[in-house]
Backbone as a chain_set.jsonl record, in Angstrom:
{"seq": "MKPALRYWVSDNMTVFCCMVLSVILGKMTESYLYIPECFEAVFGIMLLIVIGRFIQIRMTKYVITNYCIVIKKGVLTTTEDNIRLSLVIDHRKERTLTDKIFGLTTYYIYSDDRTTPELIMKGIESNIEFIEELRNRALLQARNEGVRKFVSMT", "coords": {"N": [[-35.893, 102.487, 15.032], [-35.723, 105.95, 15.575], [-35.147, 109.282, 14.3], [-33.337, 111.219, 16.39], [-34.734, 113.645, 18.711], [-33.173, 115.727, 19.225], [-32.056, 116.209, 16.759], [-33.963, 117.581, 15.349], [-33.847, 120.082, 16.831], [-31.179, 120.762, 16.307], [-31.336, 120.954, 13.425], [-32.846, 123.089, 12.891], [-31.707, 125.483, 13.923], [-30.926, 127.832, 12.687], [-33.419, 128.821, 11.83], [-34.6, 129.263, 14.325], [-33.119, 131.174, 15.308], [-33.705, 133.218, 13.487], [-36.388, 133.558, 14.136], [-36.245, 134.616, 16.733], [-34.882, 136.97, 16.304], [-36.685, 138.273, 14.737], [-38.731, 138.871, 16.541], [-37.319, 140.468, 18.158], [-36.781, 142.795, 16.472], [-39.34, 143.378, 15.832], [-40.201, 144.408, 18.346], [-38.491, 146.535, 18.558], [-39.316, 148.229, 16.51], [-41.919, 149.122, 17.117], [-43.131, 151.749, 17.086], [-43.439, 152.351, 14.416], [-45.54, 152.276, 11.581], [-47.234, 149.458, 10.498], [-44.814, 147.94, 10.34], [-44.118, 146.471, 12.511], [-46.054, 144.464, 12.356], [-45.303, 143.114, 9.939], [-43.024, 141.795, 10.875], [-44.202, 140.116, 12.756], [-45.74, 138.571, 11.054], [-43.583, 137.274, 9.559], [-42.581, 135.785, 11.836], [-44.666, 134.095, 12.332], [-44.899, 132.542, 10.056], [-42.276, 131.298, 10.034], [-42.621, 129.873, 12.447], [-44.593, 127.96, 11.59], [-43.171, 126.471, 9.711], [-41.122, 125.402, 11.467], [-42.862, 123.762, 12.891], [-43.984, 122.103, 10.937], [-41.654, 120.71, 10.092], [-40.974, 119.494, 12.526], [-43.148, 117.599, 12.796], [-42.516, 116.267, 10.42], [-40.123, 114.904, 10.96], [-40.763, 113.431, 13.252], [-42.319, 111.62, 12.245], [-40.732, 109.928, 10.888], [-39.263, 106.777, 10.531], [-36.719, 104.535, 11.015], [-36.02, 100.992, 10.41], [-34.263, 98.171, 10.953], [-34.211, 95.059, 9.811], [-33.477, 91.435, 9.927], [-33.381, 90.87, 7.111], [-33.654, 93.296, 5.618], [-33.35, 96.829, 5.279], [-35.528, 99.334, 6.276], [-37.04, 102.474, 5.73], [-39.466, 104.29, 6.86], [-41.604, 106.983, 6.152], [-43.544, 110.089, 6.32], [-46.632, 111.993, 6.337], [-49.209, 112.611, 5.554], [-49.222, 111.307, 3.127], [-47.663, 108.219, 3.004], [-44.408, 106.994, 2.752], [-42.338, 104.245, 1.843], [-39.245, 102.948, 2.008], [-37.083, 100.284, 0.981], [-34.25, 98.373, 1.398], [-32.51, 95.482, 0.502], [-30.585, 93.749, 2.699], [-28.445, 92.283, 1.704], [-27.656, 93.589, -0.709], [-26.361, 95.785, 0.17], [-23.524, 97.81, -0.092], [-21.566, 99.714, 0.834], [-20.953, 102.41, 3.097], [-21.255, 105.797, 4.398], [-20.275, 107.977, 6.878], [-21.436, 110.951, 8.371], [-20.651, 113.829, 10.159], [-21.777, 117.048, 11.154], [-20.914, 120.235, 12.514], [-22.877, 121.025, 14.257], [-24.106, 118.553, 14.542], [-22.073, 117.33, 16.028], [-22.19, 118.675, 18.339], [-24.676, 118.106, 19.289], [-24.59, 115.328, 19.592], [-25.047, 113.613, 17.35], [-25.349, 111.688, 14.245], [-25.325, 111.42, 10.689], [-25.982, 108.878, 8.454], [-25.029, 107.395, 5.308], [-26.14, 105.113, 3.204], [-25.102, 102.919, 0.904], [-26.0, 100.963, -1.888], [-26.663, 98.207, -4.267], [-29.116, 98.308, -4.887], [-31.828, 99.044, -7.22], [-33.86, 100.896, -7.06], [-33.427, 102.412, -4.813], [-30.51, 103.385, -4.59], [-29.022, 104.929, -2.788], [-29.362, 105.567, 0.661], [-30.451, 107.812, 2.973], [-29.943, 108.315, 6.329], [-30.805, 110.367, 8.849], [-29.934, 112.185, 11.845], [-29.409, 110.126, 13.761], [-28.351, 108.801, 16.77], [-25.076, 109.122, 17.877], [-23.654, 107.343, 19.714], [-24.733, 104.882, 19.267], [-24.057, 101.624, 18.008], [-24.33, 101.335, 15.251], [-23.384, 100.888, 12.554], [-21.675, 98.715, 12.845], [-23.523, 96.672, 13.584], [-25.104, 96.729, 11.239], [-23.33, 95.959, 9.31], [-22.693, 93.326, 10.29], [-25.105, 92.028, 10.049], [-25.638, 92.514, 7.209], [-23.568, 91.073, 5.992], [-24.09, 88.411, 6.927], [-26.722, 88.076, 5.774], [-25.928, 88.214, 3.068], [-24.38, 85.997, 2.846], [-26.288, 83.981, 3.478], [-27.934, 84.258, 1.147], [-26.133, 83.558, -0.802], [-24.632, 85.341, -2.175], [-21.853, 86.754, -3.566], [-19.728, 88.929, -2.872], [-17.683, 91.842, -2.294], [-18.067, 93.427, 0.546], [-17.769, 96.663, 1.564], [-17.66, 97.958, 4.483], [-16.374, 99.382, 6.557]], "CA": [[-35.235, 103.535, 15.548], [-36.183, 107.223, 14.973], [-34.168, 110.445, 14.407], [-33.379, 111.94, 17.75], [-35.431, 114.876, 18.806], [-32.066, 116.673, 19.309], [-31.911, 116.354, 15.338], [-34.888, 118.709, 15.012], [-33.269, 121.156, 17.216], [-29.897, 121.143, 15.463], [-31.585, 121.2, 12.014], [-33.618, 124.415, 12.954], [-31.087, 126.495, 14.607], [-30.983, 129.073, 11.946], [-34.866, 129.315, 11.853], [-34.953, 129.693, 15.617], [-32.301, 132.513, 15.418], [-34.46, 134.262, 12.728], [-37.605, 133.849, 14.841], [-35.777, 135.445, 17.88], [-34.459, 138.187, 15.572], [-38.031, 139.043, 14.291], [-39.432, 139.221, 17.802], [-36.471, 141.807, 18.601], [-37.005, 143.848, 15.466], [-40.679, 143.805, 15.92], [-40.396, 145.269, 19.393], [-37.727, 147.838, 18.197], [-40.065, 149.111, 15.464], [-43.337, 149.265, 17.428], [-43.557, 152.92, 16.835], [-43.658, 152.593, 13.042], [-46.716, 151.911, 11.048], [-47.088, 148.174, 9.688], [-43.475, 147.237, 10.366], [-44.066, 145.239, 13.659], [-46.949, 143.298, 11.842], [-44.573, 142.372, 9.007], [-42.184, 140.971, 11.721], [-45.052, 139.059, 13.431], [-45.998, 137.44, 10.065], [-42.383, 136.283, 9.398], [-42.409, 134.856, 12.999], [-45.566, 133.168, 12.123], [-44.387, 131.639, 8.905], [-41.194, 130.386, 10.598], [-43.255, 128.907, 13.492], [-45.309, 126.957, 10.809], [-42.005, 125.748, 9.04], [-40.576, 124.685, 12.502], [-43.813, 122.84, 13.399], [-43.898, 121.035, 9.802], [-40.264, 119.895, 10.272], [-41.014, 118.553, 13.678], [-43.94, 116.572, 12.424], [-41.938, 115.348, 9.528], [-39.022, 114.142, 11.623], [-41.301, 112.419, 14.149], [-43.095, 110.481, 11.508], [-39.787, 108.993, 10.292], [-38.784, 105.586, 11.355], [-35.822, 103.368, 10.451], [-36.126, 99.687, 10.843], [-33.275, 97.209, 10.451], [-34.44, 93.566, 10.067], [-32.504, 90.437, 9.416], [-33.502, 90.785, 5.753], [-33.654, 94.556, 4.86], [-33.394, 98.14, 5.919], [-36.731, 99.916, 5.838], [-37.244, 103.724, 6.201], [-40.957, 104.815, 6.706], [-41.742, 108.409, 6.471], [-44.706, 110.713, 5.652], [-47.7, 112.304, 7.441], [-50.511, 112.441, 4.834], [-48.751, 110.211, 2.203], [-46.507, 107.44, 3.664], [-43.448, 106.203, 1.74], [-41.397, 103.171, 2.604], [-38.04, 102.542, 1.145], [-36.593, 99.073, 1.344], [-32.95, 97.937, 0.773], [-32.197, 94.309, 0.875], [-29.167, 93.806, 3.226], [-27.383, 91.613, 0.81], [-27.298, 94.443, -1.477], [-25.653, 96.894, 0.82], [-22.003, 97.628, -0.609], [-20.71, 100.776, 1.372], [-21.6, 103.342, 3.828], [-20.47, 106.881, 4.674], [-20.823, 108.523, 8.179], [-21.164, 112.446, 8.359], [-21.113, 114.787, 11.24], [-21.509, 118.426, 11.151], [-20.502, 120.818, 13.884], [-24.102, 121.011, 15.03], [-24.263, 117.101, 14.906], [-21.106, 116.883, 17.121], [-22.509, 119.444, 19.611], [-25.895, 117.394, 19.901], [-24.164, 113.922, 19.569], [-25.825, 112.865, 16.196], [-24.621, 111.313, 12.977], [-26.031, 111.08, 9.463], [-25.401, 107.801, 7.779], [-25.451, 107.361, 3.908], [-26.008, 103.558, 2.894], [-25.011, 102.686, -0.6], [-26.349, 99.657, -2.289], [-26.889, 97.793, -5.637], [-30.532, 98.391, -5.143], [-32.067, 99.817, -8.384], [-34.872, 101.95, -6.677], [-32.887, 103.049, -3.795], [-29.076, 103.14, -4.477], [-28.499, 105.711, -1.596], [-30.352, 105.743, 1.686], [-29.818, 108.682, 4.023], [-30.424, 108.321, 7.671], [-30.324, 111.501, 9.623], [-30.371, 112.167, 13.161], [-29.059, 108.839, 14.438], [-27.573, 108.995, 17.963], [-23.746, 108.676, 17.761], [-23.398, 106.191, 20.526], [-25.352, 103.565, 18.775], [-23.201, 100.84, 17.213], [-25.262, 101.018, 14.193], [-22.657, 100.324, 11.43], [-21.289, 97.334, 13.113], [-24.721, 95.786, 13.449], [-25.618, 96.583, 9.789], [-22.255, 95.134, 8.599], [-22.947, 92.101, 10.599], [-26.377, 91.661, 9.354], [-25.353, 92.412, 5.672], [-22.629, 89.822, 5.643], [-24.809, 87.195, 7.178], [-27.728, 87.899, 4.685], [-25.368, 87.843, 1.677], [-23.965, 84.511, 2.893], [-27.443, 83.281, 3.246], [-28.46, 84.346, -0.229], [-25.167, 83.052, -1.761], [-24.073, 86.601, -2.699], [-20.386, 86.67, -3.194], [-19.07, 90.188, -3.304], [-17.092, 92.378, -1.25], [-18.885, 94.565, 1.3], [-16.975, 97.43, 2.333], [-18.367, 98.654, 5.535], [-15.239, 99.415, 7.665]], "C": [[-35.801, 104.793, 14.856], [-35.129, 108.208, 15.076], [-34.376, 111.06, 15.862], [-33.997, 113.281, 17.789], [-34.345, 116.004, 18.768], [-31.76, 117.074, 17.586], [-32.767, 117.482, 14.999], [-34.451, 120.028, 15.455], [-32.108, 121.791, 16.536], [-30.274, 121.546, 14.031], [-32.276, 122.527, 11.966], [-32.994, 125.596, 13.601], [-31.083, 127.852, 13.97], [-32.548, 129.726, 11.91], [-35.126, 129.907, 13.182], [-34.231, 131.029, 15.867], [-33.062, 133.574, 14.684], [-35.795, 134.65, 13.456], [-37.22, 134.891, 16.024], [-35.468, 136.836, 17.311], [-35.723, 138.954, 15.13], [-38.814, 139.478, 15.291], [-38.689, 140.491, 18.145], [-36.779, 142.993, 17.793], [-38.331, 144.207, 15.537], [-40.869, 144.749, 17.228], [-39.592, 146.647, 19.35], [-38.481, 148.738, 17.341], [-41.521, 149.258, 15.903], [-43.833, 150.717, 17.156], [-43.894, 153.207, 15.293], [-44.944, 151.929, 12.61], [-46.623, 150.613, 10.1], [-45.828, 147.387, 9.889], [-43.547, 146.196, 11.294], [-45.013, 144.102, 13.072], [-46.15, 142.436, 10.824], [-43.629, 141.35, 9.806], [-42.901, 139.793, 12.419], [-45.53, 137.938, 12.369], [-44.724, 136.706, 9.755], [-42.298, 135.308, 10.723], [-43.462, 133.751, 12.828], [-45.374, 132.094, 11.158], [-43.316, 130.799, 9.44], [-41.61, 129.442, 11.622], [-44.062, 127.641, 12.645], [-44.204, 125.997, 10.153], [-41.471, 124.909, 10.112], [-41.601, 123.41, 12.816], [-43.934, 121.552, 12.237], [-42.668, 120.203, 9.963], [-40.24, 119.071, 11.399], [-41.993, 117.273, 13.357], [-43.265, 115.648, 11.604], [-40.742, 114.438, 10.063], [-39.663, 113.193, 12.659], [-42.1, 111.453, 13.536], [-42.088, 109.713, 10.608], [-39.325, 107.983, 11.183], [-37.943, 104.761, 10.484], [-36.035, 102.176, 11.191], [-35.158, 98.79, 10.227], [-33.781, 95.813, 10.773], [-33.469, 92.698, 9.761], [-32.529, 90.392, 7.89], [-33.192, 92.146, 5.078], [-33.64, 95.76, 5.99], [-34.525, 98.834, 5.44], [-36.742, 101.431, 6.634], [-38.758, 104.081, 5.878], [-40.967, 106.291, 7.041], [-42.966, 108.941, 5.773], [-45.727, 111.017, 6.77], [-48.964, 111.891, 6.669], [-50.352, 111.286, 3.837], [-47.533, 109.412, 2.793], [-45.812, 106.722, 2.693], [-42.671, 105.245, 2.651], [-40.416, 102.785, 1.642], [-37.389, 101.453, 1.794], [-35.253, 98.763, 0.625], [-32.644, 96.564, 1.344], [-30.787, 94.403, 1.539], [-28.079, 93.263, 2.343], [-26.872, 92.382, -0.286], [-26.445, 95.765, -1.057], [-24.152, 96.666, 0.69], [-21.213, 98.606, 0.253], [-21.663, 101.761, 2.319], [-20.618, 104.639, 3.956], [-21.094, 107.497, 6.003], [-20.449, 110.047, 8.152], [-21.594, 113.039, 9.628], [-20.731, 116.204, 11.105], [-21.211, 118.865, 12.515], [-21.639, 120.79, 14.716], [-24.348, 119.47, 15.524], [-23.496, 116.906, 16.095], [-21.567, 117.502, 18.372], [-23.761, 118.564, 20.032], [-25.751, 115.768, 19.832], [-24.876, 113.094, 18.628], [-24.853, 112.564, 15.047], [-25.653, 111.116, 11.914], [-25.306, 110.133, 8.809], [-25.905, 107.696, 6.265], [-25.082, 105.838, 3.635], [-26.007, 103.582, 1.467], [-25.328, 101.202, -0.895], [-26.466, 99.433, -3.731], [-28.345, 97.812, -5.844], [-30.97, 99.322, -6.224], [-32.901, 100.973, -7.953], [-34.226, 102.875, -5.688], [-31.318, 102.957, -3.565], [-28.51, 103.858, -3.257], [-29.633, 105.962, -0.779], [-29.777, 106.548, 2.73], [-30.581, 108.69, 5.233], [-29.931, 109.351, 8.536], [-30.822, 111.376, 10.976], [-30.202, 110.968, 14.141], [-28.083, 109.374, 15.509], [-26.192, 108.271, 17.713], [-23.281, 107.577, 18.577], [-23.915, 104.907, 20.152], [-24.246, 102.745, 17.843], [-23.74, 100.399, 15.862], [-24.566, 100.356, 12.916], [-22.269, 99.022, 11.684], [-22.411, 96.25, 13.121], [-25.198, 95.67, 12.043], [-24.63, 95.779, 8.985], [-22.46, 93.666, 8.931], [-24.04, 91.331, 9.884], [-26.334, 91.499, 7.823], [-24.649, 91.243, 5.337], [-23.348, 88.568, 5.812], [-25.889, 87.006, 6.163], [-27.098, 87.583, 3.36], [-24.822, 86.42, 1.782], [-25.151, 83.625, 2.648], [-28.087, 83.045, 1.889], [-27.412, 83.711, -1.211], [-24.571, 84.163, -2.451], [-22.683, 86.621, -2.427], [-19.913, 87.999, -3.831], [-18.41, 90.817, -2.106], [-17.877, 93.568, -0.552], [-17.954, 95.382, 2.066], [-17.668, 98.334, 3.235], [-17.482, 98.749, 6.825], [-15.387, 100.853, 8.208]], "O": [[-36.285, 104.731, 13.726], [-34.226, 108.026, 15.892], [-35.478, 111.323, 16.343], [-33.753, 114.046, 16.855], [-34.627, 117.112, 18.311], [-31.28, 118.163, 17.271], [-32.257, 118.379, 14.326], [-34.579, 121.016, 14.732], [-32.005, 122.982, 16.244], [-29.602, 122.403, 13.456], [-32.253, 123.091, 10.872], [-33.652, 126.614, 13.817], [-31.22, 128.881, 14.633], [-32.777, 130.935, 11.957], [-35.79, 130.94, 13.265], [-34.74, 131.893, 16.581], [-33.108, 134.718, 15.137], [-36.258, 135.79, 13.425], [-37.889, 135.911, 16.19], [-35.854, 137.817, 17.945], [-35.753, 140.184, 15.173], [-39.591, 140.409, 15.079], [-39.325, 141.512, 18.404], [-37.017, 144.08, 18.319], [-38.584, 145.39, 15.307], [-41.603, 145.736, 17.174], [-39.941, 147.66, 19.957], [-38.305, 149.953, 17.429], [-42.341, 149.521, 15.023], [-45.048, 150.833, 16.998], [-44.554, 154.196, 14.976], [-45.39, 151.024, 13.315], [-46.004, 150.685, 9.039], [-45.826, 146.191, 9.597], [-43.107, 145.083, 11.008], [-44.755, 142.92, 13.298], [-46.275, 141.211, 10.817], [-43.495, 140.194, 9.407], [-42.358, 138.71, 12.637], [-45.687, 136.747, 12.639], [-44.802, 135.479, 9.69], [-41.958, 134.132, 10.588], [-43.189, 132.592, 13.142], [-45.643, 130.916, 11.394], [-43.43, 129.58, 9.311], [-41.078, 128.337, 11.723], [-44.088, 126.496, 13.094], [-44.422, 124.786, 10.109], [-41.31, 123.717, 9.846], [-41.19, 122.259, 12.96], [-43.97, 120.356, 12.526], [-42.775, 118.977, 9.953], [-39.596, 118.021, 11.385], [-41.659, 116.119, 13.624], [-43.291, 114.441, 11.841], [-40.5, 113.339, 9.565], [-39.054, 112.152, 12.907], [-42.56, 110.511, 14.182], [-42.482, 108.968, 9.711], [-39.03, 108.186, 12.361], [-38.329, 104.334, 9.396], [-36.217, 102.193, 12.408], [-35.203, 98.629, 9.007], [-33.774, 95.427, 11.942], [-32.463, 93.203, 9.263], [-31.574, 89.801, 7.387], [-32.521, 92.152, 4.046], [-33.852, 95.658, 7.198], [-34.609, 98.994, 4.222], [-36.517, 101.568, 7.837], [-39.168, 104.137, 4.719], [-40.426, 106.755, 8.046], [-43.415, 108.376, 4.776], [-45.725, 110.469, 7.872], [-49.683, 110.97, 7.058], [-51.216, 110.417, 3.718], [-46.479, 110.003, 3.029], [-46.358, 105.958, 1.897], [-42.426, 105.389, 3.848], [-40.734, 102.329, 0.544], [-37.107, 101.522, 2.991], [-35.153, 98.881, -0.596], [-32.521, 96.444, 2.562], [-29.901, 95.064, 0.997], [-26.956, 93.764, 2.286], [-25.827, 92.044, -0.843], [-25.978, 96.585, -1.846], [-23.558, 95.693, 1.157], [-20.041, 98.264, 0.411], [-22.89, 101.817, 2.238], [-19.42, 104.575, 3.681], [-22.314, 107.503, 6.167], [-19.286, 110.387, 7.936], [-22.697, 112.821, 10.128], [-19.56, 116.557, 10.961], [-21.225, 118.124, 13.498], [-21.462, 120.537, 15.908], [-24.713, 119.192, 16.666], [-24.006, 116.415, 17.102], [-21.365, 116.914, 19.434], [-23.826, 118.312, 21.235], [-26.727, 115.039, 20.007], [-25.301, 111.988, 18.963], [-23.752, 113.102, 14.929], [-26.766, 110.68, 12.209], [-24.125, 110.345, 8.535], [-27.094, 107.895, 6.013], [-23.948, 105.39, 3.805], [-26.856, 104.224, 0.847], [-24.91, 100.318, -0.148], [-26.379, 100.418, -4.464], [-28.813, 97.371, -6.893], [-30.482, 100.451, -6.175], [-32.656, 102.057, -8.482], [-34.486, 104.077, -5.743], [-30.87, 102.517, -2.506], [-27.517, 103.365, -2.721], [-30.685, 106.438, -1.205], [-28.786, 106.172, 3.357], [-31.763, 109.033, 5.229], [-28.778, 109.307, 8.965], [-31.802, 110.715, 11.318], [-30.828, 110.9, 15.199], [-27.196, 110.192, 15.269], [-26.12, 107.081, 17.406], [-22.445, 106.835, 18.061], [-23.525, 103.889, 20.725], [-23.637, 103.369, 16.973], [-23.604, 99.253, 15.432], [-25.097, 99.42, 12.319], [-22.481, 98.164, 10.827], [-22.218, 95.105, 12.714], [-25.667, 94.601, 11.653], [-25.007, 95.015, 8.095], [-22.422, 92.822, 8.036], [-23.909, 90.265, 9.281], [-26.87, 90.558, 7.238], [-25.062, 90.464, 4.478], [-23.264, 87.693, 4.95], [-26.034, 85.887, 5.672], [-27.634, 86.787, 2.59], [-24.838, 85.71, 0.777], [-25.136, 82.705, 1.829], [-28.629, 82.002, 1.523], [-27.776, 83.366, -2.335], [-23.921, 83.85, -3.448], [-22.253, 86.529, -1.277], [-19.739, 88.16, -5.039], [-18.585, 90.333, -0.988], [-18.238, 94.559, -1.187], [-17.392, 94.951, 3.073], [-18.209, 99.363, 2.83], [-17.806, 98.285, 7.919], [-14.649, 101.252, 9.109]]}, "num_chains": 1, "name": "protein.A"}
């Protein structure tokens, strides 16, 4: 699964507002010397930021197997974070106002993994029964590996 495209829109709302404002201010100051060009430069820089964030979000992929959770991300350099399901101990679900408007959720997965004790999964659609599936797979994997610990995933 990938972050929803709506996450990119909600994450860049302030940048979009600043882009619109720079266009309006550029039009209002057309009679001044060099000021409209400054607003055009601001617009161009913000456009590059938005495009970079779009590529970054589209190159992020979350995979939940029967054995582990994998997050693959990156454009030029790809990183892959893995957490064994038997090491997952807790989770947190967070929804900001813009997340609620766009129907998205950010999940924080906590584990006993040494390299990735906290895994952040942003832009997941809220209607997905993600936590229930994760809990079931984590408990099954812990049972298969003989891990005896309390998994707090309610």
